Each structure stands twice: as structure tokens, then as C-alpha cells.
GUPAZA-75333 format. One record per residue (C-alpha): z, y, x. Coordinates in steps of 0.1 Angstrom, whole numbers, padded with zeros to 4 digits, always signed. Layout:
ZYX/...
REM end
This chain:
+0894-0406-0567/+0911-0439-0567/+0890-0469-0578/+0883-0505-0568/+0852-0512-0548/+0822-0525-0567/+0819-0562-0566/+0782-0560-0561/+0786-0541-0528/+0809-0569-0515/+0784-0595-0525/+0756-0576-0507/+0777-0576-0475/+0782-0613-0477/+0745-0619-0483/+0736-0597-0453/+0760-0617-0431/+0744-0649-0443/+0709-0635-0434/+0721-0628-0399/+0731-0664-0395/+0696-0675-0407/+0678-0652-0382/+0699-0659-0351/+0711-0695-0353/+0695-0728-0358/+0702-0751-0387/+0728-0772-0368/+0748-0742-0355/+0747-0726-0390/+0763-0757-0406/+0790-0759-0379/+0799-0722-0383/+0799-0723-0421/+0822-0754-0421/+0847-0736-0398/+0847-0705-0419/+0844-0719-0454/+0879-0708-0463/+0872-0672-0454/+0839-0673-0474/+0857-0687-0505/+0885-0660-0502/+0859-0633-0498/+0840-0644-0529/+0873-0646-0549/+0883-0611-0538/+0849-0598-0548/+0853-0614-0582/+0888-0601-0588/+0878-0566-0577/+0848-0565-0599/+0867-0578-0629/+0894-0552-0624/+0868-0524-0622/+0850-0536-0653/+0884-0540-0672/+0894-0504-0666/+0859-0492-0674/+0861-0461-0654/+0877-0449-0621/+0914-0441-0622/+0924-0408-0606/+0953-0410-0581/+0970-0378-0569/+0997-0372-0542/+1022-0347-0555/+1058-0337-0553/+1069-0352-0587/+1095-0326-0595/+1072-0297-0586/+1043-0313-0605/+1063-0316-0637/+1074-0280-0633/+1039-0267-0628/+1025-0280-0661/+1015-0255-0687/+1039-0258-0716/+1023-0230-0736/+1037-0196-0747/+1061-0187-0774/+1043-0184-0807/+1010-0193-0790/+1003-0217-0819/+0987-0244-0798/+1007-0272-0813/+0990-0296-0837/+1009-0322-0858/+0998-0358-0856/+0976-0369-0885/+0990-0395-0908/+0961-0419-0901/+0967-0417-0864/+1004-0426-0863/+1001-0464-0862/+0974-0462-0834/+0995-0438-0813/+1026-0461-0817/+1004-0490-0804/+0993-0468-0774/+1029-0460-0764/+1040-0496-0769/+1012-0507-0746/+1023-0482-0720/+1059-0493-0723/+1048-0530-0720/+1026-0521-0690/+0993-0532-0705/+0974-0504-0687/+0939-0518-0695/+0947-0515-0732/+0962-0480-0726/+0931-0467-0710/+0909-0480-0738/+0932-0467-0766/+0939-0434-0749/+0903-0422-0755/+0909-0419-0792/+0935-0393-0786/+0917-0375-0758/+0943-0387-0733/+0939-0400-0698/+0956-0427-0677/+0961-0419-0640/+0985-0425-0611/+1008-0401-0593/+1022-0408-0558/+1054-0388-0552/+1052-0374-0517/+1090-0371-0514/+1096-0409-0519/+1061-0424-0517/+1068-0441-0550/+1038-0444-0574/+1039-0437-0612/+1015-0443-0641/+1008-0411-0660/+0995-0407-0696/+0988-0372-0707/+0961-0351-0725/+0928-0350-0707/+0921-0314-0716/+0939-0281-0715/+0954-0263-0732/+0978-0289-0745/+0981-0297-0782/+1016-0312-0779/+1007-0349-0774/+1032-0353-0746/+1036-0363-0710/+1045-0400-0703/+1055-0414-0669/+1065-0449-0659/+1071-0464-0624/+1042-0484-0610/+1067-0509-0598/+1081-0526-0629/+1115-0510-0636/+1145-0531-0645/+1166-0506-0663/+1164-0506-0701/+1165-0469-0703/+1141-0442-0716/+1145-0405-0708/+1134-0378-0733/+1129-0341-0727/+1120-0324-0760/+1127-0288-0749/+1110-0281-0715/+1111-0244-0704/+1135-0232-0732/+1162-0257-0721/+1158-0246-0685/+1152-0273-0659/+1156-0302-0682/+1120-0313-0674/+1126-0311-0637/+1159-0329-0641/+1140-0356-0660/+1115-0359-0631/+1144-0361-0606/+1160-0389-0626/+1127-0407-0629/+1122-0405-0591/+1157-0419-0582/+1167-0440-0612/+1134-0457-0622/+1139-0459-0660/+1112-0476-0680/+1098-0443-0694/+1101-0405-0691/+1086-0387-0720/+1083-0349-0719/+1071-0326-0747/+1040-0309-0734/+1046-0277-0753/+1078-0256-0754/+1098-0256-0787/+1089-0220-0797/+1051-0225-0793/+1043-0224-0831/+1052-0198-0856/+1054-0222-0885/+1090-0233-0895/+1097-0271-0897/+1107-0285-0931/+1134-0305-0914/+1171-0296-0920/+1192-0276-0895/+1197-0241-0882/+1193-0225-0848/+1192-0190-0833/+1165-0200-0808/+1129-0190-0813/+1139-0160-0834/+1159-0182-0857/+1148-0214-0873/+1133-0247-0860/+1095-0246-0855/+1071-0274-0859/+1066-0273-0821/+1102-0283-0817/+1100-0320-0807/+1136-0327-0816/+1134-0312-0851/+1100-0322-0865/+1089-0357-0875/+1052-0352-0877/+1047-0349-0840/+1033-0371-0813/+1067-0369-0796/+1086-0384-0825/+1059-0410-0831/+1063-0420-0795/+1100-0423-0801/+1094-0446-0830/+1073-0468-0808/+1101-0469-0782/+1128-0477-0808/+1107-0506-0823/+1107-0526-0791/+1130-0556-0786/+1153-0559-0768/+1161-0523-0775/+1160-0495-0749/+1188-0469-0745/+1173-0434-0751/+1189-0406-0732/+1178-0371-0744/+1183-0342-0720/+1192-0307-0733/+1207-0276-0719/+1229-0248-0733/+1240-0214-0722/+1274-0218-0705/+1304-0196-0711/+1336-0196-0690/+1361-0223-0697/+1337-0243-0718/+1331-0280-0712/+1303-0286-0687/+1285-0310-0711/+1287-0323-0747/+1275-0358-0754/+1270-0376-0787/+1251-0404-0804/+1239-0376-0827/+1269-0379-0850/+1305-0367-0848/+1320-0401-0858/+1348-0415-0836/+1335-0446-0821/+1354-0464-0793/+1332-0480-0767/+1301-0460-0776/+1275-0452-0750/+1282-0415-0753/+1319-0421-0746/+1312-0444-0717/+1287-0419-0701/+1312-0391-0706/+1339-0410-0687/+1314-0417-0659/+1302-0381-0657/+1337-0367-0657/+1344-0386-0625/+1316-0366-0609/+1327-0333-0625/+1363-0337-0613/+1350-0342-0577/+1328-0311-0581/+1357-0290-0594/+1340-0283-0628/+1353-0283-0663/+1350-0318-0678/+1324-0330-0704/+1334-0339-0740/+1321-0365-0763/+1315-0358-0800/+1324-0395-0806/+1357-0396-0789/+1386-0412-0808/+1413-0387-0797/+1405-0353-0811/+1414-0329-0783/+1395-0297-0779/+1366-0284-0799/+1332-0300-0797/+1298-0285-0806/+1261-0292-0801/+1265-0328-0814/+1228-0331-0825/+1236-0341-0860/+1201-0328-0872/+1182-0343-0843/+1153-0363-0858/+1152-0389-0830/+1189-0394-0833/+1187-0398-0871/+1158-0423-0867/+1178-0443-0841/+1206-0446-0866/+1182-0461-0892/+1174-0431-0914/+1142-0436-0934/+1139-0398-0938/+1151-0384-0905/+1137-0350-0913/+1164-0344-0938/+1189-0372-0940/+1215-0386-0917/+1223-0423-0913/+1250-0442-0894/+1250-0474-0873/+1275-0489-0849/+1251-0488-0820/+1221-0464-0822/+1211-0469-0786/+1207-0431-0785/+1226-0406-0764/+1222-0368-0766/+1235-0347-0738/+1238-0309-0737/+1245-0296-0702/+1253-0264-0684/+1227-0252-0659/+1246-0264-0628/+1241-0300-0640/+1204-0295-0644/+1194-0276-0613/+1205-0272-0577/+1230-0292-0558/+1264-0280-0570/+1264-0307-0582/+1229-0305-0598/+1212-0335-0614/+1227-0359-0589/+1259-0359-0609/+1243-0374-0640/+1222-0397-0617/+1254-0412-0602/+1270-0415-0636/+1240-0433-0651/+1240-0457-0621/+1274-0469-0631/+1262-0477-0666/+1228-0490-0655/+1234-0506-0621/
REM end
């Protein structure tokens, strides 16, 4: 249990020290000693005040755990297919949840702890045993999850204007562990992971799009294809901040021989020179050439060469980033959406051939 010491106990110790002076020394000696040590006394009282203020501000002890960050994110319970644990966010809760995520992004952790109680969520700290880096964690306080999400930010203020999203843990194999790996080594502002797998609920989403996954049809537990979720509401909070953050959403696909190793897009198929998706494709392809793998393709490339697929044209976070007022059903287009969607073969998500290090090095060229 990690918590500041109580200010009262510090004051008691100082009082006991003063009592010893009274009992052992005469008046003249006490005055001389206090004069020589007045600076230490003042510093001690100031520290006691600040510690007590910090303790009262958080209101309750903050848990700190030492874990391997990648193993920890992998060990979370993301629910079973068609387990029906997922719960949509209530309309009256959306504005408050956006305020909670904005406070987390802006690192107002006292406000986060206070507001998290409304959603039965908890603020704590994780220390990664592999790197000794600390991270603030916001997640549901109780299990099983209801789909409110897992949110992590470095304890040391990150400088990169980047947010990582993982909407399909488990089903898009190793995207959640890839997200944790990138958080560990890249220090983006935020990693947000859906806390239930996409096939968790039987109910079909009203949003447009088709898939063969989850026995066919997007489910309301699919964070990338349902707007009435905590995940999408959190995305709205991220997109509302200024200056804007780049959102990189991690996905995975089943690879077949001679296919590109990855497909990138801004959630459209529009040719757009200089787009973030094109620039990241160029940077990633340098890594793929060195690894001897087939190159990635961008759905936004200006020269049409080779077929592209998995361009995320029905992704609701992508649609929202382009300015759609109804992202559940309608596309929109903007010159710079600050949104990049990447579909990757498994060798880019897991292992070391080249594993997630390839995307890490590519991102470092765009976000030095």
C-alpha cells in the first residue's frame, strides 16, 4: 500500500523531540540549540504540512504495485466471447466521463481520484519491474469488467503528443501487449485498452459495416464499431484537447503469403500526400526491408500500386476524428484527422522478428 505519512505523526515526533530538550537542557542551552537548528525545524514543519495536504487531497491511500507491464496487461480478464458482460455508457454519464478522461490526460490526478468514484473506477500506480518506470493507472475497481476500459499514462510527464488505442485485445492477438511495450519504451501521453474483447456481447451494433469476426456482424462490445461505449467517449475526450494529439489505433489481421505486412490509413481511402499514415508507412517500411519482410501499404497513398484492404472506413473513432457528427453511420473527410489506423501481421505484434520493436523505431522517427 503506497500512501503518504500522516502529518499528525510527523508533528508528534517533532513535539517529542522538543520535550526531550525541555527535560535534559537548561533554558540557555535550549535557545542556543534551537537557533542553530531553526532551519531544520522549519523544513520539518513544511514537509509535514505538504505531506498532510497531499494525503487529504487524495482522500484515500493510493495502491502501488510492482509488475512487469507487458505481462500485467496480458493477464487482465477481457471476458469471454458472448459472455454479455459489456454495458453501454448511459447518456447522462457521457459528459462526466469525458471530464474524467480529460483530467487524466491533463494529469490532474486529485480530480481523477474524486471523479472516478462515480464510475466505480480506481486510480493507482504501477511500477514496471523491467524498466523501473512508474505509470498512473485508471481502471474499474471491481471485476468482472463492464467495458469501461484500462487507461495508463507515464508518471513522468511525457512529451510526445501521441495516444495509443487498443480496441480489440485478445481477438486481435497481442495488440494489447504491443500497446504496453510501446508505452514502456515510447512514453506516449496515453494508452487506452478496451477492457472486454470485441465478441463479448451477443447484441449487434447499429453502426454500419460488415465483418466475419464474432460469427458475423459487429457487436456492441466492439470498441471500434459502437459509439455508445466508454471507449468511444474516452476517444471524444482525447480528440477535444488542444493542441491535438495524434491517435494511433493498433489492430491485427490474419496474414497470408505475399500480402503486405501492414495496412495503414487515416480511416479513409483518399489519396493524401504528406498524411501521417503515409509518413508512418515510409518509416515502417525501412524497418521491414531490414527484416526481409513484405512492405506495408497505405490506403492514402497517391500512387495506386497494389491492392489495399482493411482501411477502417467504418471505424467510429476514425469517423469522429474526421469530424462526422454521426460516426456510427456516416463518414466525413478532413485534411488532417490526427488519426492513424494500422493493421499488422502477427510478426509485427509479437516476438522479436522483428516484433513490436519495428513499429517502435518507426514511431520514434515521427515522434523524436
